[in-house]
N, C-alpha and C positions, 0 to 999 in steps of 0.2 A: 504494499500499500504506499501511497504518497501522501504526506500531510497536505492539507489545504485549509484556507481560512473558511470560516462559516459564512455562507451567503445563501439567500433564498432566490431561486429562479422564478421568473415569472411563468406562470403555466399557460401555455398556448394549447388549449385543449384539442386533442385530436377528434373528440366528439363534442358536439354542442351540449349544453346543459339539458336541453330537450331530449337529445339522443341518449345521454346517460340515463336519464330518468325512464325513457322508453325501454332501454335495455334491461334495467333492473325491474321495471314493472312487468315486462314480458317473462323474466325469470321467476318473478314472484307468483305468476299465475300458472306456472307449470306444475306438474303433479307433485304434491308433497313438498312445497317450499319449506326449507328449514327456517325457523324463526318466523316472527310476524311479517307484515308487509314491510320487510326490513328496508331501511334507507329510503329509496325513491318513493315507494308508495306511502310510507309513513309520513315522509316529508310533505308530499303533495296534499294529503288529507289533513295536515297539521295535527295529526294524532299525537305526535311527541314534540310539538312546537314548544321549545324552551331553549334558553341560551346554551345549554350543555349538550344538546342532541347533536350527534355526529353522523352525518350522512355518508355512508360507505362509498357512494359514487364520487365523493370528493377525495377519497384516499388513493384510489388507483390512478397512477400518472397518466396524463393525457398530453403528451408533449407535441410541439409543432414538428411536423415532418415535411421537408421540402425536397421535391424530386424533379429533375430536369428530364425531359423526354423528347425523342425524335424518331421519325421514320427514316431509315436509310434505304435509298433505291438507286438505280442507275437511270441515265437519261433514256427516255422512251423514243421510239417503240423498242420493245425487247425482241431479240432475235437470236436464235441458236444459243440459248443459255438458260439454266434454271433460274426461276420457276417455269419458264417457258411461255411461248407466245399466247397459249390458251389460258394462262393464268390471269384472272380478272383483278388487276391491281387496285382499281377504284373501289370495288365491292369489298375486297379484303381489308383495305385500309379503313374504309368506313366502318367495317365490323370491329376492327381492333381498336380504333379510336373510341367507340361506344363502350367496349369492354374495359378500356383503360379508364374512361371517365367514371364508370360504375364502380370499379375496384377502388379508385382514389376516393370516391365519396364514402363508400362503406368502411374503408380503413382510415379515413380521416387524414389523408395525405394530400398536400397542396402540390399538384402536378402542373408543371409549366411545359406544355407540349409545343414544340417548334410549329409555327403556323402552316409551313408547307414541308413536304418531304425534302430531305437533303440528298442531292445527287451528284455532287462534285467535291473536289479537294477544297475549294474555297469555302463551300458551305460547311464542311467538316471543321475547317480551321476556325471559322466564326463561332460554330457551336462550341468548340473547345474553349475558345477565349471567354464566351459567356459563362461557361461552367466555372472557369477559373476566377472570374470576377464575382459571381454570385455565391460560389461555395454551397451548393445544395448538399443534402445528406446522401444523395444517391442519383444515379443516372439510369434510365432505362431506354434502350434502343430496340426498336422493332425492325427486323431485317426484312427486306423485300427483294433481295437479289443475292445470289451466291457469290457475286464479285465484291461485296461490300466488307468482307472480313478484315482486310488490312486497315480499314478505317477504325475498327473497334480496337485494334492494338494501339493506334494513336490516341484514342480517347482515354484508355486506362493508363497508358504511360505518361501522357502529358498532364492529366488532371489529378491523378492519385485518388479520385473519388470512386467509392464502390459502384461497380457496373453490373447492371442486369441486362442480359441479352435475351430477347424473345425471337428465336429462329424457327418460324414454322416450317414443317416438312416441305422440302423443295428448295431450301435456302443453304444447304450445307451438305458436304460429305463428312466422313469420319476425320479426314485430314484437316478440314477447317476447324472442327470442334475440339479435336483431341488435346492440343496444347493449351490453348487459351481458357478452355473449360475447366482446367485444373490449376489455373493461376490464381494466387491469393488476390483478393480484392475483386474477383469476377464470379458471377453466377450465370451460367448458360442454360436456358431452357430450350432444347431442340425437339420441338413437339407441336402438335396442333392444339394441345390442351392449354387454354389461356390460364387455367388454375395454376399451372406450373409458374408462369410469369407472376401471378399474384402472390405466390409464395415468396418470391424474391422481394415484393414490396412489403410483405409481412416481416421479412428479416430487417428491412430498414426501420420499420416501426418499432420492432422489438429492441433493437440496439438503442434507439432514441429513448425508449421507456426505461432501459437500464441506466442510461445517462441522466435521466431526470428523476430517479429514484433515490430517496434517502431511506436506509434501513436502520432501525433501531437495534443496537446489539446490547441486550439488557443482561448484564453480568458484572460481577465484581463490584468495585467501589469507584472506579474512575469515570470521568467524563471527558471525551475528546471526539474529534471528528477526523476522518481520513478518506481517501478516494481509492477505489480498487483500480489498479493498472488495467489497461486494455478495455475493460468493461465500462469504467467511468461511474459506477454507482457510489454514492456517498454513504459511508458508514459512520453512524454516530453512536458511540458507546455512552451509555448512561448507567448509573449505579443500579444493581439489582433491586434494592429496596424501594426504588422509585415506583415499581409496579405494585408491590403488596401494600405499601402505605396508601396509594391512591385506592386500591381495592377496599382496604379497611374503611374508608371514609365514604364509599359509594353507597348511596341509599337504595333500597328496593323500589325502583320507579315503575311506572306503567310499562315502559319499554322492557324492563328486566322481567316483569311478570309475564309479558306476552311472549318474549323469547323462550322463557322456561316452559311455558304452556305448549307452545308449538313444537319444541323439540320432542316433547313426549307424545304429542298427538300425531305427529308424522312419523314416528318411529314404527318399524315393523313389529318390534317387541321391546319392552323395557324389562331388563333383568334385575340388576342390583340397585340402580340410582333411586333415591327417594325424591319427592317433590322439592325438598330443601336443597338436595344436591344440585337439581336443575337450576334453582334460583341462584346458587352460587356460581354455577357454570355461566349463566347468563350475565351475572355481574363481571366475570372475567372478560366476556365479550365487550361489554360497555366500557370497562376499564382500559382495555386494549385500544379501542377506537379513540377514546378521550386522550390517551397518551400519545398516540400517533398524531392526532390533530394538534395537541400542544407543542409537539416537537417538530411539526411540519414534516412528518415522515410518511412513507407510503407502504412500509413493510416492517416486520420485526422478527428478531430471533432471540429467544430468551432462555435463561438457565432454569427451565421449569423443574427439572428433576432436583436440582439443588434446593429450590424453594420448597418443594414437597418434603424433601429429606429433613430440612430445617423446620418444617411445620409452620411456614410463614403464610400459607394459604390453606383453606379447608378443602379445595379441589384443585387438581391439575387443570390447566386450561385447555384440555384436549378438544372438548367439543366446541369451544369458542373458536379454536383454530380451524376446525372443520367448516364453521360458518364463514369465517374470513376467506378461507381458501375458495369456497364456492362463489364468492363475490369477486374473485380475482385479486384478493389482497394476500400477499405472502405472509404467512405465520409459521416460523420455523421453530423446531424443538431443540432443547439442550444447548442453546447458544452456539449451534453449529452454523457458523456464518456461510460456509460454502454449501452446506445442505440447504440453507435458505436461498442462496443464489441459484441453486438447482431448481428449487420450487418456482423461483421467479422465471426461470427459463421456459418451463412448460407453460406457465401463465401468460407470458408476454408473447412467445412465439407460437405456441400451439393452441392458446386460447382455452385452456382446460386446466383443472387442478390435478394433483397427484398426491403422493405422500413419500416423505423420506423414510427409509426403512433400516432395520437391522437385518442383515442377510444371514440366513441359516441354511446349511447344506442338509438336504434330505438324501442320505447316501443309499438307502435301500431302493428308492425309486429314481435316484439321480435327478432330483428336482431341487430348485431354489425356493426357499420359503422366505418371503419378504414381510417383515413384521413391525408394526408400530401401533400406538394407541390413538392415532388420529389419521384421518384421510378425507380428502374432499369426496363429495357424493355426485357432483355433476361431471362425471367422468368423460362424457362424450362432448362436453363443451359448456361454457357458462350459460348459454342460452338454451340448453337441452334439459329435459327432465332428469332428476336425480335417480340414482340406483337406491335400492333398499338399504337401510342401516338399522342396526340394533343399538340401544343404549346400554352400555356396560359401565362398570366401575373401571378406574385405572388399574391395570393388572398388577403392577409391581407394589402399589400402596394400598389397593382396595378402597381407594378414596374417590368420591365424586363421580364425574361423568366422563367417559370416553366413548369412542365410536367404533363399532364393529361394522365396517362397511363391506357389503357383499359384492365382490367384484364379478362381473359377468364371465362365466366359465366359457372356455374355448376361443375367447377373443385375444387378439395380439396386444402386447404391451411393450413399452420401451423404457429402459432403465438409463438415467442420465445423471451425471455427477461432475461438477467442477472439481477437478482433481487436487484440491487444496492449494490451487494457484490458478490465477485467471487464464493462464495460457493453454490449459489442457482440459478437455471434456471426455469423460468416459461415456460411451454410448453402446448399449447392447439391447438385444430384442429377445422376446420369448412369446409364450402363449399361456394363458391362465388355465390351470388344471383343476384347481378346487380352492375353496375357502376352509381353512384350518380352524377347527373349534378349540376354544380354551375355556374350560378343560374339555377333553383330556390332556390336550397339549398345554404346556406353559408358554410364557412369553406374552407378547402384546396382543391386543384385541383384534385388530385388523391384520390377519395373517393369510397370505395368499401364496398357494403353491404355483410355481412357474416352471414350465419346460423351456429351458433356454435354447435359442437358435445357435447353431454352429459353435457350440461349446461342448466338447465331449464329456467333460467332468464337471458337476456343479461346484466342486470345491475350488475351481479355478476362476470363478467369477470375480472381477476386479472391484475394489472399492468398498466403502462402508457408508451408510446413510445415503445410498443412491436414491434418486427419486423415481418412483414408478408412475408411469402415466399410460392411459389407454390408448391403443393404436400403435401401429409400426411407423414411427417417425424418423427412422435412421437417415433417410436421404436428406431430408430438410435440415436435420441437425448437422450433418456433415457439410451441407451447403453453406449454412450459417458460419460454420467454423472457417471454411475457405474464404467466404466474403470478408470476414474480419480477422484473418490470419491467426486462427486459433488451431490447436492440434486435437483432432479426435483420436481417441484411444479405444481399443476393443479388447475384451478379454481373450485369452489365447484359446484357439480352437483345440489344442491339445496340451496336456501338461508337459513341461520341459523334461527331457530325458535325465535321469538321475546321473550325478557325476560318477565317473569311474573311480573305483577304490584305488587309493594310492598303494603302490607296491611296497 
């Protein structure tokens, strides 16, 4: 980390206030919303209108994202070269402009599209000079000729700005794509699928969200602020007692009662927790929101186990963290900063929650069990219905409320982890086999058995506190790494050969 002076960035929201409210209102109306009409709906109806109410829509970062864009073609008419004389340039360009406008609107990206296609060296040079002068966060080029690839090399070399290339089929051979598509700072989508180009735009937005995030690191006794190299996230350390002292003073408000009531009402089953446990869990949620608002923060990572061990709080914050995760607000356990950053990664790039886990090898069946006492429930996306969950006590202490989230069996998952330094990301994939019950098993309440892909032995899976998220996202994670010069790491397919015995 590099030290930095405290400063507050102006928030240029990627979604309008109305859009943020619409997003959360839609989520609240989905099946089994956790909590009351949390944040947006509550605020709109003035149900909790008071100076201390914190709307979660204001906690998720919504930074300004600026992108330059252009269509590259060659002088017309086309003859004897791909995409071919029969290719309808005007129709395709109209189609891609419309898709670009739609993606920009939905992602909240300010896109400056060149008014006319660029078709010569002078036009490319002018486009490059404009990029250098305006310094956008990214550039997107839509190719409309197989002969434009040398211009892309100029753009990336002369500007140094992350470059997204959408090359519809018919604009490239393998030789055109091979080298530049593996170059740091470049993402090439050689496909007819516009969604692949939109993935590149999501990467730009995710990086800006990292840069505009302040995460509270709640542990120890010190207060300071630093910035993570490469990613740009601000990390503010605050004393651990800040949380429990605020919790102790928090009254049982209408919001607290509603959150507690709804967490029980929407659960598939309630096993150990009492109504009072749910009240305390709801107080943890409100405490976390207020603390983030007071500190102008967007995420947190807390020494929760230390607080439980010292009996500073009557309940671990596990279920409160579940609610935050389902609203796109990163809440990490055990003051694991890079675990929190990994949760942030799935939230900002993949638009869905996950959970950081303790990895356990199941050697009889050669599976990996990923286990923790909190997990998001909106596993398919923040705007999608939640999966079922059961209210349980915190496994290690038998206190309070934690979440046993039932992950969908037979669906793919991705394990992601910043490898304790910002320059490396572990990424592996697998498939859910079952949800492990506690008891008879010990360990944490959400325990998911996973059959790993391309890993011969479950004991060789890399990392600890990896974040599990639903879906196979390996390619977009690797593409993000390439665009921002990070290093993706995969668990070994086979265990290393034992060293030969010395003579």
